[in-house]
N, C-alpha and C positions, 0 to 999 in steps of 0.2 A: 470557430465551426458554423457552417451556414446553415438554419435553423434551430441551433441551438437557444433558447432565450432562459442567459443568466441568471436576471434578476428572480425567475421566478422560480427556478429549480433547486437552485444552492442548501437549500436547508434543507432539501429532501435526499440533497444528493449528500451532505453531511450525516445525517441519521440513517440513510439507506448502508453507505460505506462503513460507516463506526457497524451499524448493525451485523453486517455479513465477517468486520475483524472480528469480531469480538466471539464469534463463531469456529472463523479457524483458526481463532489462538486457543478456546477452549477445547476443541479436537486434537490441536497438535501436542497442550499442555497433559492432557491424559495421555496423548500416546505417547508422551518422555519419561512420563512417570511411571508407563510399566517394563522399562527400557531394564533391563539388567546390570549392573555396574561397570561392567565387559563393557558392552556396547554404551553406556555413555561418554567411558573413556577414549571412545572412539572416536566419538562426535567431535566435527572439528570448531573451535573455538572461532570468535568471529568477531572485530570491532561494536557488531550492533548488539549482541549480549550484554547487558548490562548484572551487574552483578546483584543485586534487588528489584526485584518488581517497582516500575513508577507508581506513586499513593494515587495518580490523576486517571481519570476511568479513559477508553477510545476516544470517545463521543465530543467528553471536556477538551480533552488532550485535541482531535480536529475545528474543535469551535474556536479555542484559544488559536491555533495556525489559522483561520480561517479568518478572527477579529484582528489579527494584527500582522498577516502576510501582507495583506493588500494583493495577493496576486489574482490571475484570472478566474472566473471561477472553471472556467474551462482543466485547470490545473490540476483538479482533483479529482475527475474522471482518467487526466494522462497517468497520473500521479499512479490511484489502481489498476492501469495497464501496466505499468512498471512493477509496480508489488506484484502482479503475475509473471511475468516474464522473470522476474529477479528467481520466485521461488520455483519456478521449472528448473531454471540454468544453473540455482542452487538448493539442490535439496537437502544436503546434510546444512545447511541454516534455516532452517525453520521459522517461518515468524511466530512468536508466544509469545508469553507474556515478557521477558526478562530485553525481544529483541523490537515488540510492534514498533514501539515509540520511536524511537530512533530512525526504524526503516522509513515512519510515517513522515517525517519531518526532514528527513533527503528526497524523500520520492517527490517531494512536493517542492522542496527547494530545484531539483534538478526538470523538474520538466518548467516552473519559474523561468528558467532560463531558456529551457528549449523553445517555450510559448512565447511570451513575453518582452515588449521589447525593453520594459524596463521594468528593474525587480531588488527586493534590499541586498543586501550583500550578506555574508558567510559570517560574518560575525554580528549583524541580524536576527540571522537567522535563530543562530546558537544562542539567542537570548531570548530568544522566544519557545525555543525547543529545553531552554533549562538546559545545556549542554555549553562545553569551552567553546573556545573556536577553535582550538588545535583540535579537538574530536570531531566536529562540525566538516573539519578538512578531509580529515582521515577517513569519516564514513561517506563526505562527498566522492573521493577518490575510489575507494572501496564499492559501492555501487553502482559506481562508472562500469568499474571493469567488472563487476559480478554481469550487469549486463549485457557483457559484449560489448559494451557503446550501442546497443541497438533502438537508440533514441527514437528516430522515427515511429508516426502514429500514420496512419494512414486513415480518412472519414469512416470506411469503411467499421475499421476500426474501432477507432472512438464512438459509432455511435451502437455499435455491438456491448459495449463496454458502458456505457451510456444504457442504453436500454435493459442491461441485468441489472444495475441501480436502479432501474424504474419499475421492474416488475420484483424487483427485493422490496421499496416499500410496500405493493399491491402486500406479498405476502405479510405486512403488520397490518394488514385490516383485518379488525373480529371477524368478515365473511371469506379470509383465508390462514385462519392463524392454522386449520387443519394440516396445510401445507409447510408449517416450520416441524414439520418429526422428518421431512426426508431426509434422505443420506447428503453429509456433505465429506468433500475433500478434504485433505489437511491444506488444498493451498486456495490459493483463489478462484479455485472450479468453473472457468469459464475459456472453452476454446478460441481462443483467437485466429484471425486470420492463416489458418494454417501456412499455403504457398507464402505470402511472406515470413512468414514464422519459422521455416526450413529451410529459405535462402537465407535467411541471417546465420542460422547454425550451421551453416554449410560452407558460409566464407572464410 
C-alpha cells in the first residue's frame, strides 16, 4: 500500500490490534455470561470456538505470529478488516476468549495468501498457531465462507482501518487515558466503506 511505512509502524499495529481485541473479547465475554441457559443453547457452535481459553494472551499470540509468519506488515491491517467483516456477517459467532486466537491465526493466514507473493503453507501456520493441520484447513474454509469470499480491500478501506489503529495507539497515551472509557460495540466497531460492503452483501 502506497505511503504505508511498514518497518516503522508494525509494533504499534500489533499493540493497537491486541488492545482493541482485548476490549472486544471482554465485552463479548460479559455479554455471553449474561445469557440464559436457553439462549446459550440457541447460540451456534463454531470450529473457531475452543473448549478452553488458551493460556497465551492476545498480544503475545499476535507477537508470535508476527515473529514467525514473516508476512508483510500490511497483513495485520487486512486481517483486522477481515475480522470486522466476519463479525458483521456472522453475529452468532462472537469474538470472545474461546475464539479470538483461532480467528487471528486464520485471518492472518488468509490475508497473507491474498496480499503476499510468497507465504508459508497451512502446515507452518498450524504450528505457529498451536493447532493441527486439519484444524487449520477447516478454519480457513470456514473463515472464507464466513466472509462470503469478500477478500478485496480497497486502499480507502485499508487506510481507514489503519488510521483507526493509529488512533487506538494515541488513546493509550497518558494524555488520552480518559477516552478509554468510551462505549464499545461487541464487534470490531468501525464502519467500512459502506458502498463496497453493501454491494458485496447484495451479490
